[in-house]
BAKE-599125 format. One line per 5 residues: number of its first residue (from 1); their letters; for each residue x, y, z negated of N, C-alpha, C, O. Coordinates in steps of 0.1 Angstrom, whole numbers, plus 5000, padded with zeros to 4 digits. Layout:
N
NUM	a	X Y Z X Y Z X Y Z X Y Z  ...
END
This chain:
109
1	msdda	0771 0888 2677 0763 0878 2665 0762 0878 2655 0772 0875 2649  0750 0882 2645 0754 0885 2631 0757 0877 2625 0758 0866 2630  0760 0882 2608 0764 0872 2600 0758 0861 2596 0764 0853 2589  0742 0860 2602 0735 0851 2596 0733 0842 2607 0726 0833 2606  0741 0845 2620 0739 0833 2629 0745 0823 2628 0756 0824 2623
6	fyvpv	0738 0810 2631 0744 0796 2633 0746 0791 2645 0737 0791 2653  0757 0786 2647 0759 0779 2659 0754 0767 2660 0759 0759 2653  0742 0764 2670 0736 0749 2674 0747 0744 2685 0751 0749 2695  0750 0732 2680 0761 0728 2692 0752 0718 2702 0744 0712 2695  0752 0716 2710 0745 0708 2721 0757 0697 2730 0770 0698 2729
11	gkgtd	0751 0690 2736 0762 0681 2742 0761 0667 2739 0752 0663 2731  0769 0658 2744 0774 0647 2737 0776 0646 2724 0780 0654 2716  0771 0633 2721 0772 0629 2706 0783 0629 2697 0782 0632 2685  0794 0625 2702 0807 0625 2696 0809 0640 2697 0812 0646 2687  0808 0646 2705 0809 0663 2708 0804 0671 2697 0810 0678 2689
16	vgmvk	0789 0671 2697 0780 0674 2691 0784 0670 2675 0783 0679 2667  0787 0660 2672 0789 0652 2654 0802 0660 2652 0802 0663 2640  0813 0665 2658 0825 0671 2655 0820 0679 2650 0820 0680 2638  0812 0689 2658 0815 0705 2655 0801 0703 2646 0801 0714 2642  0791 0698 2641 0783 0695 2630 0795 0694 2617 0794 0699 2606
21	flqda	0804 0685 2621 0813 0681 2608 0819 0690 2602 0821 0690 2590  0824 0703 2614 0833 0710 2610 0822 0722 2606 0826 0730 2598  0808 0725 2609 0798 0733 2603 0799 0729 2585 0799 0738 2576  0800 0717 2584 0797 0713 2570 0807 0719 2559 0807 0723 2548  0818 0716 2570 0833 0722 2565 0837 0736 2561 0847 0740 2555
26	evavh	0824 0744 2567 0824 0758 2564 0832 0763 2574 0835 0774 2572  0837 0756 2585 0841 0763 2597 0839 0775 2605 0827 0775 2601  0839 0783 2611 0832 0794 2620 0834 0790 2633 0838 0798 2642  0830 0775 2635 0829 0774 2647 0825 0780 2658 0831 0777 2668  0814 0789 2660 0814 0794 2673 0825 0807 2673 0828 0811 2684
31	drikk	0832 0813 2660 0840 0821 2664 0854 0815 2667 0862 0822 2673  0856 0805 2663 0867 0794 2674 0863 0792 2686 0873 0794 2693  0855 0789 2691 0851 0786 2704 0855 0800 2710 0864 0799 2718  0849 0813 2707 0848 0819 2718 0863 0829 2716 0867 0837 2725  0870 0826 2706 0885 0828 2705 0891 0819 2714 0896 0827 2723
36	klgni	0894 0806 2718 0897 0796 2725 0895 0796 2738 0903 0791 2746  0881 0804 2742 0875 0802 2758 0886 0808 2765 0891 0803 2774  0890 0823 2760 0896 0829 2771 0910 0824 2771 0918 0829 2779  0914 0812 2762 0928 0811 2762 0932 0792 2769 0942 0785 2769  0917 0790 2776 0919 0777 2782 0925 0779 2792 0923 0788 2800
41	itvip	0941 0765 2792 0950 0770 2807 0944 0756 2815 0944 0759 2827  0939 0745 2813 0932 0738 2823 0924 0730 2816 0923 0730 2803  0917 0722 2825 0906 0713 2820 0908 0697 2828 0907 0697 2841  0910 0688 2824 0909 0676 2828 0897 0670 2827 0894 0665 2816  0887 0669 2836 0876 0659 2833 0876 0647 2829 0885 0639 2832
46	fssrr	0864 0644 2821 0868 0626 2821 0866 0618 2831 0858 0621 2840  0872 0609 2832 0875 0601 2841 0877 0583 2835 0885 0578 2828  0864 0577 2843 0867 0561 2838 0879 0556 2844 0880 0544 2840  0885 0557 2849 0901 0551 2852 0907 0556 2841 0911 0547 2833  0910 0567 2838 0918 0571 2827 0911 0567 2811 0917 0566 2801
51	nsqlv	0900 0566 2814 0889 0568 2801 0893 0579 2789 0894 0578 2777  0895 0589 2796 0896 0602 2788 0896 0614 2796 0897 0615 2808  0895 0626 2785 0894 0640 2791 0902 0646 2787 0908 0638 2781  0908 0657 2786 0920 0663 2784 0918 0684 2788 0913 0690 2798  0925 0691 2775 0919 0704 2777 0931 0711 2771 0932 0712 2759
56	avrhp	0938 0715 2778 0951 0724 2776 0948 0740 2770 0941 0747 2777  0951 0744 2761 0945 0757 2754 0959 0764 2747 0967 0760 2738  0961 0776 2753 0971 0786 2749 0968 0785 2732 0956 0782 2730  0977 0787 2720 0976 0791 2709 0972 0806 2707 0981 0814 2711  0960 0811 2702 0957 0823 2698 0968 0834 2693 0967 0846 2695
61	emddv	0976 0828 2687 0984 0837 2681 0998 0832 2682 1006 0837 2673  1001 0827 2688 1019 0822 2695 1019 0823 2707 1014 0813 2711  1022 0830 2716 1020 0829 2731 1030 0818 2739 1029 0815 2751  1042 0811 2729 1048 0802 2738 1045 0787 2729 1052 0778 2725  1031 0790 2728 1025 0775 2720 1012 0772 2729 1001 0779 2729
66	vrvfi	1014 0762 2736 1001 0753 2742 0998 0739 2736 1006 0730 2737  0986 0738 2730 0981 0728 2724 0971 0720 2736 0961 0725 2742  0976 0703 2737 0966 0696 2741 0958 0691 2732 0961 0687 2720  0943 0691 2740 0934 0682 2729 0929 0671 2739 0923 0674 2749  0932 0657 2735 0925 0648 2746 0915 0639 2736 0916 0637 2724
71	kgape	0906 0636 2744 0892 0630 2737 0891 0615 2747 0889 0615 2759  0892 0606 2741 0891 0595 2748 0893 0580 2739 0895 0581 2727  0892 0566 2743 0895 0555 2736 0910 0553 2730 0921 0551 2736  0908 0554 2718 0921 0554 2710 0931 0547 2715 0942 0552 2714  0930 0534 2720 0938 0525 2722 0945 0525 2734 0954 0518 2739
76	diidk	0936 0538 2740 0947 0539 2753 0956 0552 2751 0967 0552 2755  0949 0563 2743 0955 0574 2737 0967 0575 2731 0975 0584 2734  0969 0566 2721 0977 0563 2709 0993 0558 2720 1004 0561 2715  0991 0552 2729 1003 0549 2741 1009 0561 2746 1019 0562 2751  1000 0571 2743 1009 0583 2752 1013 0594 2743 1016 0605 2747
81	ctrth	1014 0589 2726 1020 0598 2717 1034 0594 2716 1038 0583 2717  1041 0608 2713 1054 0602 2711 1061 0608 2698 1073 0605 2696  1053 0619 2688 1055 0624 2677 1044 0626 2669 1033 0624 2674  1045 0628 2656 1035 0629 2645 1039 0641 2640 1050 0646 2642  1029 0647 2631 1025 0662 2626 1028 0656 2613 1023 0645 2611
86	dlssa	1037 0663 2601 1033 0659 2586 1024 0668 2582 1019 0675 2590  1023 0669 2567 1012 0680 2566 1022 0694 2563 1017 0704 2559  1036 0693 2565 1038 0706 2569 1038 0712 2585 1040 0724 2589  1035 0705 2591 1033 0705 2606 1048 0706 2610 1052 0715 2618  1057 0696 2605 1072 0692 2608 1065 0678 2619 1057 0669 2616
91	rtpmd	1073 0681 2632 1073 0672 2641 1083 0661 2640 1094 0664 2642  1079 0647 2637 1088 0637 2636 1087 0627 2649 1075 0625 2652  1096 0620 2658 1093 0615 2663 1088 0599 2661 1095 0592 2653  1078 0592 2667 1067 0579 2664 1076 0567 2667 1076 0562 2679  1082 0563 2658 1086 0548 2661 1076 0541 2662 1064 0544 2660
96	hveln	1083 0526 2666 1075 0517 2671 1068 0510 2661 1058 0504 2664  1072 0509 2648 1069 0504 2636 1056 0513 2632 1048 0508 2624  1054 0525 2635 1043 0535 2628 1032 0534 2640 1020 0535 2638  1038 0530 2655 1028 0528 2664 1020 0520 2662 1007 0521 2661  1028 0508 2661 1021 0493 2657 1014 0491 2649 1005 0482 2649
101	yikqd	1015 0500 2638 1004 0501 2624 0994 0509 2626 0983 0503 2623  0992 0521 2632 0982 0526 2639 0975 0520 2644 0964 0518 2639  0980 0511 2659 0970 0501 2665 0963 0490 2659 0951 0486 2660  0975 0484 2652 0968 0468 2644 0957 0474 2632 0946 0471 2633  0964 0483 2622 0956 0484 2613 0946 0498 2615 0934 0496 2611
106	iisk	0948 0505 2618 0939 0514 2623 0930 0515 2632 0918 0519 2628  0931 0514 2642 0923 0512 2655 0916 0500 2657 0904 0500 2661  0922 0490 2655 0916 0478 2655 0905 0473 2645 0898 0463 2647  0905 0479 2636 0897 0477 2625 0879 0482 2625 0872 0480 2615
END
């Protein structure tokens, strides 16, 4: 792909919107997608029963790190969360106060 090429996203509206958002932020989306394709460990397709889909991807630069990406209804996904990451990438347990704040003040509005 040449330096002048532009990745044109196709697919579901939410997915296309996210890719366009990243492109507007000048993220080289097509390069990131190519890099991750070889690192996908598993894909669990969307299920209306689970109300979500999941992709597990081995980190391209850290062999011992796997990231899991879940797309679905926030009110269903948030209950599966146990930790948060701060701006320095430090992981901390998510307590009930924080979980309730996210559910009531962010998701519900």
